[in-house]
Structures are given as structure tokens and as C-alpha cells.
C-alpha positions in Angstrom: -2.0 -0.2 -25.7 1.0 -2.5 -26.3 0.3 -6.1 -27.4 0.4 -8.1 -24.1 2.2 -11.0 -26.0 5.2 -8.7 -26.4 5.2 -7.3 -22.9 7.1 -8.5 -19.9 5.4 -11.3 -17.9 4.6 -11.5 -14.2 6.3 -14.2 -12.0 3.4 -16.6 -13.0 4.1 -16.1 -16.7 1.0 -13.9 -17.3 1.0 -10.3 -18.7 0.4 -7.5 -16.2 -3.2 -6.2 -15.8 -4.3 -3.2 -17.9 -7.2 -0.9 -18.2 -10.4 -1.4 -16.1 -9.1 -4.6 -14.4 -6.0 -2.8 -13.1 -8.1 0.2 -11.9 -10.6 -2.1 -10.1 -7.8 -4.2 -8.5 -6.0 -1.0 -7.4 -9.2 0.3 -5.8 -9.9 -3.1 -4.1 -6.4 -3.5 -2.7 -6.2 0.2 -1.7 -9.4 0.0 0.2 -8.2 -3.1 2.1 -5.1 -1.2 3.1 -7.2 1.8 3.9 -9.4 -0.3 6.3 -6.4 -1.6 8.2 -4.8 1.9 8.7 -8.2 3.4 9.4 -8.8 0.8 12.1 -5.6 1.9 13.8 -6.5 5.6 13.8 -10.3 5.5 14.0 -10.2 3.9 17.5 -7.8 6.6 18.9 -10.5 9.3 19.2 -13.1 6.8 20.4 -11.0 5.4 23.3 -12.6 7.6 26.1 -16.1 6.6 24.8 -15.3 2.9 24.6 -13.7 3.0 28.1 -16.7 4.8 29.5 -19.2 2.5 27.8 -17.5 -0.7 29.0 -16.7 0.6 32.5 -12.9 0.7 32.3 -10.2 3.4 32.7 -8.9 5.4 29.7 -5.5 3.7 30.0 -7.3 0.3 29.8 -9.2 1.6 26.8 -6.0 1.9 24.9 -5.9 -2.0 24.9 -8.3 -1.7 22.0 -5.4 -0.1 20.0 -2.5 -2.2 21.3 -4.3 -5.6 21.1 -5.0 -5.0 17.4 -1.4 -4.0 16.9 -0.1 -7.0 18.8 -2.0 -9.6 16.7 -1.2 -7.7 13.5 2.5 -7.6 14.5 2.6 -11.4 15.1 0.9 -12.2 11.8 2.9 -9.9 9.5 6.3 -11.7 9.7 4.4 -15.0 9.1 3.0 -13.6 5.8 5.8 -14.8 3.6 5.4 -18.4 4.9 1.6 -18.4 4.8 1.6 -17.0 1.2 4.1 -19.6 0.0 2.1 -22.4 1.7 -1.4 -21.4 0.5 -0.8 -18.8 -2.3 -0.8 -15.0 -2.1 -4.3 -14.5 -3.5 -6.0 -17.0 -1.3 -4.1 -15.7 1.8 -5.1 -12.1 1.0 -8.8 -12.8 0.4 -9.1 -15.0 3.5 -7.4 -12.3 5.6 -9.9 -9.8 4.3 -12.8 -12.2 5.2 -11.3 -12.7 8.7 -11.0 -8.9 9.2 -14.6 -8.3 8.1 -16.0 -11.1 10.4 -14.2 -9.9 13.5 -14.9 -6.2 12.7 -18.6 -7.2 13.2 -17.7 -9.0 16.5 -15.9 -5.9 17.7 -19.1 -3.9 17.2 -21.1 -6.5 19.1 -18.7 -6.7 22.1 -20.4 -6.0 25.4 -17.3 -6.2 27.7 -13.6 -5.2 27.5 -12.3 -8.8 27.4 -14.8 -9.5 24.5 -13.6 -6.4 22.6 -9.9 -7.1 23.1 -10.3 -10.7 21.9 -12.3 -9.5 18.8 -9.6 -6.9 18.2 -6.9 -9.5 18.5 -8.6 -11.6 15.8 -9.3 -8.6 13.6 -5.6 -7.7 13.9 -4.6 -11.3 12.9 -6.6 -10.8 9.7 -5.1 -7.4 9.0 -1.4 -8.6 9.2 -1.2 -10.6 5.9 -3.7 -8.3 4.3 -1.5 -5.2 4.4 1.8 -6.9 3.5 0.2 -8.8 0.6 -1.7 -5.8 -0.7 1.6 -4.2 -1.8 2.9 -7.5 -3.2 -0.2 -8.1 -5.3 -0.1 -4.5 -6.6 3.5 -4.7 -7.6 2.9 -8.1 -9.3 0.0 -6.9 -11.3 1.4 -3.6 -12.6 3.8 -3.2 -15.6 7.3 -2.7 -14.4 7.5 0.8 -15.8 4.5 1.8 -13.6 5.5 0.1 -10.4 6.6 3.5 -8.9 3.0 4.7 -9.3 1.7 1.4 -7.7 4.0 2.1 -4.7 2.7 5.7 -4.4 -0.9 4.7 -4.7 -0.4 2.0 -2.0 1.4 4.5 0.2 -1.3 7.2 -0.5 -4.0 4.9 1.1 -1.8 4.7 4.2 -1.8 8.5 4.2 -5.5 9.1 3.4 -6.8 6.9 6.2 -5.5 9.2 8.9 -7.5 12.0 7.4 -10.8 10.1 7.6 -10.0 8.0 10.6 -10.2 10.6 13.4 -13.1 12.6 11.7 -15.1 9.4 10.9 -14.3 8.0 14.4 -15.3 11.2 16.1 -18.5 11.7 14.0 -19.7 8.1 14.4 -18.9 8.0 18.1 -20.7 11.3 18.9 -23.7 10.9 16.6 -24.3 7.2 16.6 -22.3 4.9 18.9 -18.7 3.5 19.0 -19.6 0.1 17.5 -20.3 1.8 14.1 -16.5 2.5 13.8 -16.2 -1.3 13.3 -19.4 -1.9 11.3 -18.3 0.4 8.4 -15.6 -2.2 7.5 -18.3 -4.7 6.4 -19.3 -3.4 3.0 -15.8 -2.2 2.2 -14.2 -5.5 3.1 -16.7 -7.6 1.3 -16.3 -5.6 -1.9 -12.5 -5.6 -1.7 -12.3 -9.4 -1.2 -14.8 -10.1 -4.0 -13.1 -7.9 -6.6 -9.6 -9.2 -5.8 -10.7 -12.9 -5.9 -12.6 -12.4 -9.3 -9.6 -10.7 -10.9 -6.7 -12.6 -9.4 -7.9 -16.2 -8.7 -6.3 -17.4 -12.0 -3.1 -15.6 -11.2 -2.4 -17.5 -7.9 1.3 -17.8 -7.0 3.0 -21.2 -6.8 2.6 -22.9 -3.5 5.3 -24.9 -1.6 4.5 -27.6 1.0 7.1 -26.4 3.5 6.7 -27.7 7.1 5.6 -25.2 9.8 8.4 -24.0 12.0 6.6 -24.8 15.3 9.4 -23.7 17.5 9.8 -20.4 15.8 6.0 -19.8 15.8 5.8 -20.6 19.5 8.7 -18.3 20.3 7.3 -15.5 18.2 3.8 -15.6 19.8 5.2 -16.0 23.3 7.9 -13.3 22.9 5.7 -10.6 21.2 2.7 -11.5 23.4 4.5 -11.2 26.7 6.2 -8.0 25.5 2.9 -6.4 24.6 1.1 -7.5 27.8 4.0 -6.1 29.8 3.8 -2.8 28.0 0.1 -2.6 28.4 0.0 -3.4 32.1 3.3 -2.1 33.3 2.0 1.3 34.3 -0.9 -0.1 36.4 1.5 -2.4 38.3 4.4 0.1 38.8 6.5 -1.7 36.2 9.4 -3.8 37.5 8.5 -3.5 41.1 5.7 -6.0 40.1 6.8 -9.7 40.0 4.3 -10.3 37.1 5.7 -7.5 34.9 9.3 -8.6 35.7 8.4 -12.2 34.7 6.7 -11.1 31.5 9.7 -9.0 30.6 12.1 -11.9 31.2 10.0 -14.3 29.2 9.8 -11.8 26.3 13.5 -11.2 26.3 14.4 -14.9 26.4 11.8 -15.9 23.7 12.8 -13.1 21.3 16.6 -13.8 21.7 16.0 -17.5 21.2 13.7 -16.7 18.2 16.5 -14.8 16.4 19.1 -17.6 17.1 16.6 -20.3 16.0 15.4 -18.6 12.9 18.9 -18.0 11.7 19.6 -21.7 11.7 16.2 -23.2 11.0 15.8 -25.2 7.7 12.3 -23.7 7.0 12.2 -20.5 9.1 8.8 -19.0 9.8 10.5 -15.5 9.6 13.1 -14.8 6.9 15.8 -13.0 9.0 18.3 -13.4 6.2 16.7 -10.2 4.7 18.6 -8.3 7.3 21.8 -9.2 5.5 20.7 -6.6 2.9 22.0 -3.3 4.1 19.1 -1.3 2.6 16.5 -3.5 4.1 18.0 -3.1 7.6 18.4 0.7 7.3 15.0 1.2 5.8 13.2 -1.0 8.4 15.1 0.7 11.3 14.2 4.2 10.1 10.6 3.1 9.4 9.9 1.5 12.8 11.6 4.1 14.9 10.1 6.9 12.8 6.7 5.2 13.3 7.3 5.1 17.0 7.6 8.9 17.2 4.9 9.6 14.7 2.3 7.2 16.2 3.1 8.5 19.7 2.1 12.0 18.7 -1.1 10.6 17.1 -2.1 8.7 20.3 -1.5 11.4 23.0 -2.7 14.4 20.9 -6.4 13.3 20.7 -6.3 11.9 24.3 -5.0 15.2 25.6 -7.6 17.2 23.7 -10.5 15.1 25.1 -9.3 14.3 28.7 -7.6 17.6 29.5 -9.0 20.4 27.2 -12.6 19.1 27.1 -12.9 18.4 23.3 -15.6 16.1 22.0 -14.5 13.1 19.9 -15.6 14.9 16.7 -13.6 18.0 17.5 -10.6 16.0 18.5 -10.9 14.2 15.2 -11.2 17.5 13.3 -8.1 18.8 15.1 -6.1 15.6 14.3 -7.2 15.1 10.7 -5.5 17.9 8.7 -2.2 16.0 8.8 -3.5 14.0 5.8 -4.5 16.8 3.5 -1.0 17.8 2.1 0.0 14.1 2.3 -2.9 13.1 0.0 -2.0 15.8 -2.5 1.7 15.2 -2.6 1.8 11.3 -2.7 1.0 10.9 -6.4 3.5 13.7 -7.3 6.2 12.0 -5.3 5.4 8.6 -6.8 5.7 9.8 -10.3 9.1 11.4 -9.7 10.7 8.9 -7.4 13.3 7.9 -10.0 14.6 11.5 -10.2 15.1 12.0 -6.4 17.8 11.2 -3.9 15.6 9.1 -1.6 17.7 9.5 1.5 17.5 13.3 1.1 13.7 13.0 0.8 13.4 11.0 4.0 15.8 13.4 5.7 13.5 16.3 4.7 10.5 14.4 6.2 12.3 13.9 9.5 13.3 17.6 9.7 9.6 18.5 9.1 8.4 16.0 11.7 10.9 17.3 14.2 10.0 21.0 13.5 6.2 20.3 13.9 6.7 18.2 17.0 8.7 21.0 18.6 6.0 23.4 17.5 3.5 21.3 19.4 5.7 21.2 22.5 5.3 25.0 22.8 1.5 25.0 23.3 -0.2 25.6 26.6 -3.8 24.7 27.8 -5.3 27.9 26.4 -4.2 27.0 22.8 -7.0 27.7 20.3 -8.4 25.2 17.8 -6.9 27.0 14.8 -3.4 27.2 16.4 -3.5 23.5 17.1 -4.7 22.6 13.5 -1.9 24.6 11.7 1.1 22.4 12.8 -1.0 19.3 12.1 -1.6 20.6 8.5 2.1 21.4 8.0 3.1 18.0 9.3 1.3 16.4 6.3 4.2 17.5 4.1 6.4 15.0 5.9 4.2 11.9 5.6 4.6 10.9 1.9 8.3 11.8 2.1 8.5 9.3 5.0 6.5 6.3 3.9 7.0 6.2 0.1 10.8 6.4 -0.2 11.4 4.1 2.8 9.2 1.4 1.2 11.3 1.7 -1.9 14.6 1.7 0.1 13.9 -1.5 1.9 12.6 -3.3 -1.2 15.5 -2.2 -3.4 17.3 -5.1 -5.1 15.1 -7.9 -3.6 13.9 -10.7 -6.0 10.1 -11.2 -6.6 9.8 -14.2 -4.3 11.1 -12.2 -1.3 8.7 -9.2 -1.7 5.9 -10.8 0.5 8.4 -11.8 3.2 10.1 -8.4 3.1 6.9 -6.5 3.1 5.5 -8.6 6.0 8.7 -8.2 8.1 8.9 -4.5 7.5 5.2 -4.1 8.4 5.8 -6.2 11.5 8.4 -3.7 12.7 6.2 -0.7 11.7 3.3 -2.1 13.7 5.4 -3.1 16.6 6.8 0.4 16.6 3.2 1.7 16.8 2.2 -0.8 19.5 5.2 -0.1 21.7 4.7 3.7 21.1 1.1 3.5 22.4 2.1 1.9 25.7 5.2 4.0 26.2 3.8 7.4 25.4 0.6 6.9 27.4 2.7 5.7 30.4 5.2 8.5 30.0 2.4 11.1 29.7 0.8 9.9 33.0 4.1 9.7 34.9 5.2 13.2 33.7 1.7 14.5 34.5 2.0 13.2 38.1 5.5 14.8 38.4 4.3 18.1 37.0 1.2 18.0 39.3 3.5 17.6 42.4 5.7 20.4 41.3 2.8 22.8 40.5 1.0 21.9 43.7 3.8 23.4 45.7 2.8 26.8 44.4 -0.8 26.4 45.8 0.2 27.6 49.2 -0.7 30.5 51.5 2.7 32.0 50.9 2.0 32.4 47.2 0.0 35.6 46.6 -1.3 34.5 43.1 -2.7 31.2 44.6 -4.2 33.1 47.5 -5.8 35.5 45.1 -7.4 32.7 43.0 -8.7 30.9 46.0 -10.2 34.1 47.5 -11.8 34.9 44.1 -13.4 31.4 44.1 -14.7 31.9 47.7 -16.1 35.3 46.8 -17.9 33.5 43.9 -19.8 31.4 46.4 -17.6 28.3 46.6 -16.6 26.9 50.0 -13.0 26.3 51.0 -13.1 22.6 50.0 -14.8 23.4 46.6 -12.3 26.2 45.9 -9.3 23.8 46.6 -11.0 21.2 44.4 -11.3 23.6 41.5 -7.7 24.8 42.0 -6.6 21.1 41.9 -8.4 20.7 38.6 -6.6 23.7 37.2 -3.3 22.3 38.4 -4.0 18.9 36.8 -4.9 20.5 33.5 -1.6 22.4 33.4 0.3 19.4 34.6 -1.0 17.1 31.8 -0.4 19.9 29.3 3.2 20.2 30.4 3.5 16.4 30.3 2.2 16.2 26.7 4.7 18.9 25.8 7.4 16.6 27.2 6.2 13.8 24.8 6.3 16.1 21.8 9.8 17.2 22.8 11.0 13.6 23.1 9.6 12.8 19.6 11.4 15.9 18.2 14.8 14.5 19.5 14.1 11.0 18.1 13.3 12.4 14.6 16.6 14.4 14.6 18.6 11.3 15.8 17.2 9.2 13.0 18.6 11.4 10.2 22.2 10.0 10.2 20.8 6.4 10.1 19.2 7.0 6.7 22.6 7.8 5.1 23.9 4.2 5.7 21.5 3.1 2.9 23.4 2.4 -0.3 22.1 3.6 -3.7 21.0 2.8 -6.4 17.5 2.2 -5.1 16.0 1.9 -8.6 12.3 2.1 -9.1 9.9 -0.2 -7.2 10.4 -2.5 -10.2 14.0 -2.8 -9.0 12.6 -4.8 -6.2 11.3 -7.4 -8.6 14.5 -7.9 -10.6 15.0 -4.7 -12.6 
């Protein structure tokens, strides 16, 4: 090992970590990121159980996903300001503590409002935690190995979707849904304790900058109204409802004023000047829109399996999870070879693979077997590391060390907002397209249609009355309608992935290594 006195120093004038300390920190930080991504995906398969347990509809159950995303989205762009004010290490450890406490509160919730509030607070803890996990890793690794740090960080984002659906399904079916939140407690406590013990003497410099109250109010009001509008729009028939229209107008006005205010504020709460960097703008645009399509698939797929095809939460999890296998295996390989690759071509490849597998999904009918559904999920795994890892490097390229926390926070904000909007939009679209397809298919259930008449006669011969036979026929029609609707969602995602490919090529090399982001 080289003599630390001769090595490069971190921004705080200390040598990078080595050996056991670096391994322990990597594990602690990786597990904190793992928890955050896990808590986005673990709830997906448990939504029907949570909804049933708390006496709400499945669409209301998705509030448990979007409320978490909303709070996380609000806190992520604030990460840079909070870290400068209190220090990166203290902010990270406190965020982990907040996340753990409210994970416990989620498990103890006895009503939907209680659960949504606890998920909001849990999301508020997760926002700075994820953005700073990357910052702390890059700051603690030697510059030559920062590409590996970036790959390890991205790999935890990739591994969580393997375990999330399976773990969520297993715990929900065999114990009860609160356990999907309780498992965060030992992991979070260990991650916070290890990080604090290793990094408390490496705290970053703090600056007593005043809080941008106007910017903060505009951010919370704008993003809050936008999310509430997206969550409730479907139930209130969107803009025919005065409440939804009002929320939409407030969101629009607040977010427009937020951009104008932050560009001219002396101490902005969000550093929008980052968007003057071409690579940051291109990287974040591709990341957030790509995440919109990717997360949409991940939300409607398990919902369709459980509500339409009759899968249990465990089997829906097992069908969803293979997406992470190839991603887990390829991430370290990609991280080690990043400097040799044309990153725009790597992300282009990922979008082509995403588009191909999304189209593959759009061809399935309601009789699709488990093995036929698992195969495209497995193949889709190739695309995930080629999506996350290079885009993280593209948007960080050329940024000085003191902007990494702000850049990471802002990029994660758009990634999370993409996920949050995707949940609301895809579930709404699925329901609307389902109703449309149901109306179209119902026209064929008529006496003039020999096939329909034959099915109804067969049911009556089986001992069912006329009303019962029509009821069963309606269930069959509904099953096919929702399957056609989910195919429409997959087709939409296919088109979006293809349209994103030209955007990538506006990024301008060189992208350097991850170390390039900290002054290389």
C-alpha cells in the first residue's frame, strides 16, 4: 500500500480511506442506498395487501409508493444546502436515523392516513441519504478507484430490485405487510453507526448560509400540489374537477416562480446553475425520462399479475425479480471498464434493450405462463447497469467537488420525480385503457355473436343461471381488457425509450472517470 502521506488528499485535507475502513464504509453506505431503493420496490407487490388491510382501493394503495417518492423528491434538491449548513456526514447519519424511526412508524400504522404520513417522513429521510451516499463514497475513495466506487453504488441500486419484490412478496404472504418496513431497523442502525464511527472526523466544512424561505415554500407547494393532483386526478375525473384544476394551476405557478426565483436568489435552496452544464442537463433528462418508463413497467407489471392473473404477492415478486440478476453480475465489470467505453453508446444500448423487452411484454396475453413472463424480465437486466452507471458519470463529469452533493441531490430529485409521476400516470392510464377495452370487448358479448352464445350456453349447461353466466363472462372480458390495457402501457414505454436515444448524443465528451467529477 502506498504511503498515505504521498497520496492525494480529500477535500478536507485527509488521505482517502484504505483497507478494512474503506470496505466497511462501502458496505454501510451501500446498505443505506439499498434500503432506499428497496423501499421503493418492496411496497409495489404489497400494495393490494396494504389496501385490503386498511380498507382502501388498490389505486389508493399506490399512495404508499407516491407519498414516499414525493417527500424524497422534495428533500433531494435540498441536500446540497443542508449538507453545506450542517456537514455531509452529520446530514447523512441523521437522514438514516430519520428513515429508521419512520420505517418503524410505517409498520405500526393502523390507517391509510397514518401510513401515508409515516411514508412521507420516511421519504424525507431517504432524500439526503441517497444523494450523500454517492458523495461520501467518492470523497473517501482514491481518485484512481472512483470508477469502482460509482459502480458499487450503482450496483446497490440494481441489487435492491432483485430482493425488493421477492422479499416484499415473501414477508407479505408469510408474515404481514408491516414486516416490509421493520426489516429496515437493524440495517439502518448498523449503516448509521458504521458511517459515523468512520467519518465523524472527516466532516466537511459548514457554511452559515441563510435559508431561502421563498424557494423552500415554492418547492414544497409546487411539488406537493403536483403529486396530490397526480394521485387523485383519476378518482376525480381529472380537470373536470375544480379541486384537480386548482391543484394543477398552483403547481404550475409555484414551479415556474421557483425556477425564476432560484436563478436570481443570492443563496438558492436549489442550485439551478448546474443546468448550464450541458452534460448535467442531458444526463438528468435521460435519467428522469428513462426512469419514468422503467418505473412504469415495474409498477403495472406486479399489479397486473395480482389483480388480473391471480398471482400471490410472492409469485408476483418472483416474476418481477429476475430483472436484477444480470444487472448484479454486469455492474462491477462495467464499473472497471468505464474509462474504455463510449458512454453514450452504452446508454444507447441500454435504451434499445429496454425498448425491445418492453415491446416483448406488450405481446403477451392473459394465458402467458410464468416462465414466458420471467424471460423478458431476465433479459431486461442487461440494460439496467448500462443505464444507471454511465448516466451518473455523464451528469457528474467536470463538476468540482463542492458541487457533487448538489448535483447528486438534484439528479436524484428528477429521478424520483420521474418514478413518482410514472406511478400516477401509468396506473391511471392502465385503468382508463382497461375501461375502453372493456367497452369494446363487451360489444362482442351479444346474441348475434356465435362464440359468445356458445360460451354462455356452455356455462348454463354447467349449472350456472343466466345472471351468473353473464357475470362470469364479464369477468373474462375484464381480464382480457386489463391485459390489453397493460400491453398499451408497455408499448408506450417502448416508444419513449426509442425517442430518448437521440437525446443522449447531445452530451459532450470527454466524460473522464468518476474522479473527473472531483477535479481530475
